[in-house]
Structures are given as C-alpha cells and as structure tokens.
N, C-alpha and C positions, 0 to 999 in steps of 0.2 A: 471821769472828767465831767465837770459841771458845764452846762450849756451857757452860752453868752446871754441868753434871754434873762438869766438870773442876775445880771449886772444891774442892780437897782440903785437909785439915788441914795437909799439907806446904806447899802454896802459901800458906796463911794464915800459917803459922809464918815463912816467908821474908819475907812482907810485914811482919810484926811486927819482923823484923830489918832492915827498910828496904832489902831487896834490890830495886833499881830494876827489873830485868827482871820479877820476880814482881809488883811493883806495877803495871807496865804490863799484864801479862796479866790481873790482877784487874780493872783499870780497863776493859779491853775487854770482859770478861765482864759486869761490872756495867752497862756502858753499854747493852747489849742488854736487860737485865732492868729497870733502874731508869729509864732515859730515858723509856720509855712512861708510867711513873707520873708523872714530872715534866711531860710534855707534857699529860696530862689536867688538870693544875692551872694551866696557864699559857696565855695567848692567843697567845704567840709563842715560837718555838724558842730565841731568844737567852736569854730569861728561864728557860725550861725547862732549858737547858744550864747556866746559872749555878747553878740550884738543884741540878742533878745533881752539879756539881763540889763544891759546898758539902757535900752529903750524903756524897759519896765521901770527902772529907777527914774528916768526922766518923766514918765507918765505919773508916777507917784508924787514926784516933786511938783508937777504942774497941776495936780488935781485941786489943790486949794485955791487956785486962781481961775477956775473954770466955773461957768454958770451951772446952777443946780439941775436944769433940764438938759444936760449934755447928751448928745447922741454919741455915746462912748466909743463904740467899735470903729466908726470911720475916723474919729479924732485920734484914737490910739494907733490906728494904722498909719495915719499921717505922721505922727511923732516917730513911729518905727522907721518909716521910709526916710524921713529927714535924718534920723540917727545913722542909718545905713549910708546915706549920701555923705554926711559929715565924716564918717569913718573912711569912706573912699577918698575924699579930698585929702585927709591927713596922710593916708597911705601913699597917695599919688605925690604929694609934696615931698614926703620923706624919700620916696623912690627917686624922684628927679634930683634931689639933693645928693643922694648917694651915687647915682650914675652920672650926674652932671649933664644930662641931655633931656630934651623934651621928648616924650614917648608918643605923643599924639601926632597924627598926620592930618593935614587939612586936604580934603579931596572933594572933587566934584562928584556928585552922586546921581545915579538914575534909580528912581524908586522901583521896587518890584513888589509883587503881592504873593502872599502865601496861599496858593490855591491848588492843593493836592487832594484829590478825592480820598486817597488812602489814609489821610491824616485822621479822619473821623473814626477809623477803625483802630487806631493806635491808642493805647492806654495813656491816661494822664500822667502816671508815674514815669513812663518811658519818655514822654515829652519833657518832663521836668529834668530827667537824667540827661537828655540830649542838650537841653539849654544849659545845664550846669557844666557841660563839657566845652561850651563855647569859650573863646578868650574872655577874660574877666570883664573888660570894659564893654565888649559886644554883648555879653550876657546882661549886664546892668541896663544898657540902653534897651535891649529887647524886652526885658521885664518891665521897665518903666513905661514903654510905649504899648506893648501888647497886653500885658497883664494888668498894670495899674492905670492905664488910660491917659497918660500924660502926653502932651503935644511935643513935637520936636523943639519948639521954642522953649518950653518949660524944662525939658531935659537938658538942652544946651545951657540954660542958666544954672540949673542945679549942678551939673557936672563940669561947668566952666569950659565949654567947648563951643564951636560954631554949630549952627543948625545943620550945615552940610555934613559935618563930622558925625552928628547924631544920626542923620539919614544914612550915611555910609555904614555905620555900625549896624543899624537895623537891616539894611539891605544885605550886608555880609552875613549877619546872623541867620536871616531867612534862607540865604543861599546854602549855607553850611547845613542847616536843619533839613532843607529840601533834599540835599544830596544824601544825607544820612538816612532820611526816611525812604528815599528811593532804593538805597542799598538794602535796607531792612525788607522792603517789599519784594525785591529781587530774590533775597535769601528765602523768604517765605514761599515764593513761587517755585524756586528750585527745589525746596524741600518737598513741596506738594508733588512736583513732577517725579521726584525720586520715589516717593511713597506710592505713587500709582504704578 
C-alpha cells in the first residue's frame, strides 16, 4: 500500500483529468486512510466498504472544485464523515417511515468521564471491536465525539437530535464500554489466579 505522503498535487491533477492509473493509486492510498473511518461507523465490513466507495466517488467528483494547495487527508476525511452521516440520515428516515415511530428518546443527561486505568493496557483493536458492539446510534455519537473530536452541538446538528440526546448517547456508550472493560479485566485477573 502506498503512503498518504505520496498524495501530491500532480497526482490529484491527473485524477481530475480522469487518468485511470492515477485514480487507482489514489484509491489505494485513500483505502488505507479512510476505510478505518468507515469501519468505525459500521457493524460489518461490507457496509463500511460500500460507504468508502461512495465517499471516494464524492472525493473524485469534488477534486476539480478544490484549490491546488489542498490539505488532502483532512479534506477527504471530512467528506467521508459527511457521507457516513448522510447515509445514517437516509437510513433513519427510511426506518422511521417503515416502523411509523420515532426511535430517538429525548433525555436529561449527566455527563461521565471515561477514566479507567486498565484501558491503556487494552489493545486498540479490542476497543474498536467493543465500540462496534454498541447500539448503532450510540456508536456513531461516541465515534464523532471521542475519535473525530466533534462537539455535542455539532453532533446534534449532523445527526438531527438535541445536544442532550447526543450527551446521553455518549454517556451510555462510555458506561457500556466501562462495564465491558471491567468484565475483561476481571476475566484476566481470574485467569491469572487460576494459573498461579
């Protein structure tokens, strides 16, 4: 896989001119950068890959309208996240039409912090797996707030919910993750005791 450092203005200019080889090179570079973002927002790889392809097509389409000295990676990540949010909105609108009910609950929230010393010992892959097991909307809010750095106000606007609902999902996600991490730590401790 090629490194994102090789995403040069020349490569992007060739992509604008629809040079197939340049597009393939850009695709391979973007896959390594953007696919992990897509995976964080989907429960299965097929949906993540579909979102990546859609985002990549939007990136290609938008390239001709961008300045020459574009900071490509943050720009591409922003398009990818916006694509994921648009997909979520479409899915949510479809689901509410099918079920005929609103699925969100407006709740008062008390913020909590994710402060477990054992978390630092747990691998990144495990954390991603645990986040993927969260309820879909809770995982989206968690990813947008913790991983992408959006504020609750921004998340509320993007996902068309109140700030309180965004905070509730973050709090719930943290609570679920904390409980799962504590369970994992207890299992490790019990295994260690049995081994001794």
